[in-house]
Structure formats: C-alpha cells, structure tokens
C-alpha positions in Angstrom: 14.2 220.9 172.9 17.2 219.3 171.4 17.2 215.8 169.0 20.3 214.6 168.4 18.7 211.5 166.1 19.4 208.4 168.2 18.3 205.7 166.9 17.7 202.2 168.6 20.0 199.5 166.5 17.9 197.4 164.5 17.0 194.7 166.0 15.0 192.0 164.1 15.1 188.2 163.6 12.2 187.3 160.4 12.0 183.2 160.1 9.9 181.3 157.1 8.5 178.6 158.2 6.2 176.4 155.7 4.7 172.7 156.3 6.1 169.8 154.4 9.4 170.0 152.8 9.7 168.2 149.7 6.4 168.2 147.8 5.5 167.0 144.5 4.8 168.4 141.6 1.6 170.1 141.7 1.0 170.4 145.4 -0.3 173.6 146.9 2.0 174.8 150.0 2.1 177.9 152.2 4.6 179.5 153.7 4.6 181.9 156.5 7.0 184.8 157.7 7.3 186.5 161.2 9.7 188.6 162.8 7.4 192.3 161.9 4.9 193.7 160.5 5.2 194.2 156.9 6.2 191.6 153.8 7.3 191.5 150.8 7.7 188.3 148.7 10.0 187.1 146.0 10.4 183.8 144.4 13.8 183.7 142.8 15.2 186.9 143.9 11.9 188.9 141.8 9.3 190.5 143.8 6.3 189.0 143.5 3.5 191.7 142.6 0.8 191.7 145.3 2.5 189.9 147.3 2.8 191.1 151.1 0.5 189.6 153.3 2.7 187.5 156.4 1.6 184.0 154.9 2.3 182.7 150.5 0.7 180.3 148.7 2.4 178.8 146.2 2.0 175.7 143.5 6.0 175.5 142.1 6.4 173.1 139.3 9.9 173.1 140.2 12.6 173.5 143.2 12.0 177.6 143.6 13.4 179.3 146.2 11.0 182.3 148.2 12.3 184.8 150.2 10.8 187.4 151.7 11.4 190.9 153.3 10.3 191.5 156.7 10.2 194.5 158.1 9.9 195.9 162.0 7.2 199.1 161.2 8.0 200.1 165.1 12.1 200.3 164.7 13.6 202.9 162.2 14.7 201.4 159.3 14.7 198.0 160.2 13.8 195.0 158.2 16.0 191.9 157.3 15.4 189.0 154.8 15.1 185.6 154.6 14.6 182.4 152.6 13.9 178.9 152.0 13.6 176.4 149.3 11.1 174.5 147.8 12.0 171.6 146.6 9.5 170.1 144.4 9.7 166.3 143.5 8.0 165.3 140.1 4.9 162.8 140.1 5.7 159.5 138.9 
C-alpha cells in the first residue's frame, strides 16, 4: 500500500451563544459552544483550568471576554477559536 499523506482541509465553524447580554453584576450566565467535540475555555486570553465541557457557567463581576477553542477530533488538526464579550452592568 502507499500512503500519500493527504488530509482534507479543516472545516469547522464554532459558535458561542449566551442567553442574555448584558447581565447585572452577580448574575449567573451559561455560555454554550457548538461546532466540535472538544472544548477549552478561556477568560481574557487565559485558559480556565478544568473547563472542557461544551457549556460554561460563570458569574462575572465585570465585563469580560470569554473564548473557546473548539476541536473536531474527526478531522486531522482541526480546531478554531471563537470569543464573545459578556457585558456586566453594575447593580443600581
């Protein structure tokens, strides 16, 4: 047999959705990632240890940027990152 080492191009389109934005300070919100089968969440460009599920529930005190690296393990080296900003309004 002969292996030509040909791989199909990565075809992934990750998305992050949140149910409400903006939120009030102290409010819990769940972010949901789609488009793959493996997930690594980040907060302001720093990996959040242990957060590898497709959902992330957070209670931010200030406006923050959340990102997720989504991988499709059925495709060779196929991953993409998508981010969203959670706007937090102070309690009045």
